[in-house]
C-alpha positions in Angstrom: 55.1 78.6 106.3 57.4 76.5 104.1 56.0 78.3 101.0 56.8 81.6 102.6 60.4 80.5 103.4 60.9 79.3 99.9 59.5 82.5 98.5 61.9 84.5 100.7 64.8 82.4 99.6 64.0 82.9 95.9 63.7 86.6 96.5 67.2 86.7 98.1 68.7 84.6 95.3 67.2 87.1 92.8 68.6 90.0 94.7 72.0 88.4 94.8 71.8 87.7 91.1 71.0 91.4 90.5 73.9 92.6 92.6 76.3 90.3 90.7 74.9 91.8 87.4 75.3 95.3 88.8 78.9 94.6 89.8 79.7 93.2 86.3 78.1 96.2 84.7 80.2 98.6 86.8 83.3 96.6 86.0 82.6 96.8 82.3 82.0 100.6 82.5 85.3 101.0 84.4 87.2 99.1 81.7 85.6 101.0 78.8 86.3 104.3 80.5 89.9 103.4 81.2 90.5 102.2 77.6 88.8 105.3 76.3 91.1 107.5 78.3 94.2 105.7 77.1 93.2 105.9 73.5 93.8 108.9 71.2 90.0 109.7 71.2 90.5 112.0 74.3 92.7 114.3 72.2 89.8 114.9 69.9 87.9 116.7 72.6 87.8 120.5 71.9 87.1 121.3 75.6 89.2 120.2 78.5 86.1 119.9 80.7 85.1 116.8 78.7 88.2 114.9 79.5 87.9 116.0 83.1 84.4 114.6 83.2 85.6 111.3 81.9 88.2 111.2 84.7 85.6 112.0 87.3 83.3 109.2 85.9 86.1 106.7 86.2 86.9 107.7 89.8 83.2 107.6 90.7 82.8 104.1 89.2 85.7 102.8 91.1 84.3 104.2 94.4 80.9 102.7 93.6 82.4 99.3 92.7 84.3 99.4 96.0 81.1 99.8 97.9 79.2 97.2 96.0 81.7 94.4 95.7 82.1 92.2 98.9 85.9 92.3 98.7 86.2 95.8 97.4 88.0 97.4 94.5 91.3 97.8 96.3 92.1 94.2 97.1 94.6 92.3 95.1 92.1 89.8 93.6 89.9 92.6 92.3 89.2 92.8 88.6 89.7 96.5 88.6 93.1 97.8 87.8 93.1 100.5 90.5 96.9 100.8 90.4 96.8 101.6 86.7 94.0 104.1 87.1 95.9 105.9 89.9 99.1 106.0 87.7 97.0 107.4 84.9 95.6 110.1 87.2 99.1 111.0 88.5 100.1 111.7 84.9 97.5 114.4 84.6 98.1 118.0 85.8 98.0 118.3 89.6 95.2 120.8 89.6 92.9 118.3 87.8 94.1 115.0 89.4 94.6 115.9 93.1 90.9 116.1 94.1 90.3 112.8 92.3 93.2 111.1 93.9 92.0 112.3 97.3 88.6 110.8 96.6 90.2 107.5 95.9 92.1 107.6 99.2 
């Protein structure tokens, strides 16, 4: 019985460790995506759909991070700069950015 309880506890700790790693990986992807969008590399895309895809990936990652993190992505203590991402989306043409802003709301 005690061995079973210890095994279950070890399994829960391992799952908690994996969740923390997943959150950190999502955070790293969000930061890389945001830096990529702010750099001049986006101007090198020949098709506009590519930059739109990068914007959609950023919004999807923020939503996923909000679901996975216990406090969420929209709290003040969050490591994600949601305010900066929203400001960046607002700078885009309304036809591209409005559906993405609605997804974040």
